[in-house]
N, C-alpha and C positions, 0 to 999 in steps of 0.2 A: 619406629621400630616397635614391634609388639612381642611380648614374651607371654607364652601360655605356661602357667605354673601349676604343677601337680600339687595335690594336697600334701601337706607335711605329714610325716609319720611321727608317732610318739617316740620312736627310737632315736631319730635324728633331729627332729624339730627344725630341719632345714628344708626349704622348698627345693624342688627339682625342676629345672627348665625342661619342658617337653619339646617345645618348638619355638623357634625365633623366626619372625618374618619381617622383612623390610619392605616399605612401600615408597615409591617415588613421588606419588601425589596423594592428596587427601581423597580424591575420588576413588583411588585404588582401595583405600580402607573401607569405603562403602560396600565393596564387593566381597567382603569377608563375613561369613556367617559361622558362628560357633555354637554347636549344640552339645548338650551333655550326653555322655555315653553312660550306659547302665552301670558300669563299674565305678563311676565317679570321676574318671579322667575326662579329657576333652577330645572331641572329634571336630576337626576343622572341615567345613563344607563350603563350597563356592555358593555365592548368592545366586538366586535365580536371575537369568538374563531376561531382557525384554523380548517380546515376541519378534520384534524387528531384528534384534541381534541374533536370535536363533535362526530365523529365516535366512539371514545373510551368511551364516556360517555352515548351515547344513544343506545337503541336497534336498529336493522336494520329497523324495521317498523317505530319507532319514528324518526329515521334519515331521512327516505324517506319522511315522512310528514313534519316535522319541517324544514328541510334544503333543500329538493328538491321539496317541494310543492306538494307532492303526496297526494293521498286520500286512506284511509283505506276502506275495504269493508263494506257496510251497514250491520248493525246488528252484527258487530264483536266486539264491545266494551262492556266490563263489566260495564262501567260507565253508560250505558243505564239503568242499574238495580239499581242505587243508589236511595234509597227510597226518595220520594218527601219531607217527613217531617224530613229527617236527617239533623241536623244543621251542616253546613260546607261550605267549599269553594273549588272550582275547581281552580287548579293552573297550570301554564305552566310546562309541563314535561321536558322542556329544562333548565329552570332557576328557577323554583319554585315561580315565581311571582304570586300573587293572581289575578285571572281574573274574575271569576263569582261566585256569591253566589248560593247555591243549591236552595234557594227560587225563583230564576229567571229561573230555569230549567223547561221545560215542554216537554210532549211527542208530538213530531211533526209528528210521524208516518213515518219518513224518514229513520230511522235506525241509525241516528247519534245523539249524545247528542246535545240538542238545548236549547237555552236560549233567553229570551226576552230583556235582557240588560246586559252589562258588569258591573263589580263591581263599577267602576267609569270611568270618561272620560279619565283617564290616563292609564288604564289597557291595552287597545288594540289600535291598529292603523289600519285605513282602507285605502286600496289602490285599485285602479281600476285594474282588472285582465282581460286581453284580450286573455287568453289561449283557450277559446271556441269561437264559432262564435259570440255570444253576450257577451258584457262586463258584468262582475260580480264584486261585491265588496268583495275583499279579506280581511280577518281579520288576523293580525299578532300580536304577543306579542310585546308590546312596549319596554319591557326590553331587550329581546334578538333577536328580529326580526324573531322569528320562525313562520312559517306558521301554522295557527290554523284551518282555514276553510273559510267559506264565510257567508255573511249576506244578507238576502232577506227581502222584504217588505210584507211577508205573515204571520207574526207572530201574537200572541195574544195581547190583551191589557195588559198593558197600552201603550206599544211602537209601536205595529204593526210590530215589527222586529223579525226575526228568525235568530239568530246567530247559524248556523249549523256547529258544531265543530267536528273535528276528535278526537275520544276518546283517541287514542294513543298519541296525543299531549297534553293531560291533565292528571292530577292526582287529586284525591279527598282527602281532609284532613278534618276530623271532627273538630269541633271547639276546642276540647281539645287537638288536636294533634300538635299544633304549639309550637316550642321551646320557 
């Protein structure tokens, strides 16, 4: 059993347990990666799987996007048709981490599911992508490192951002569908 302890404060001098995790085998422990968060607390992240594990768990199209940074064809995702008033969350197709609320989805006219903001600041990670002539900002799942798409500065209010995601990298779960 592992306990992640938050820093003590001068007021209490007592540690606070943030997270407790049990493992059934020693090999499960190997799959835990802990990275420091900017605020000083801890963020638990799954370790990277082997290429063989990713290939066995993902469809060929999802593997191409999530692991090889591919792009699905525009207008090919059924997630474009998720009703705007459907309560739910878009999750990573690789690790099921919650990424975007459906309320943040909008029709960008690009053919890919687009959002004006991620679920929270810890849901996705942004990286500079130099694969084209001009640099772009790549969006990856913070939990598994899977490529999701790119973010652009031509979105609607309130953020002015367009998180242009590959639908094959996402799954949609209605609010009542979580275990």
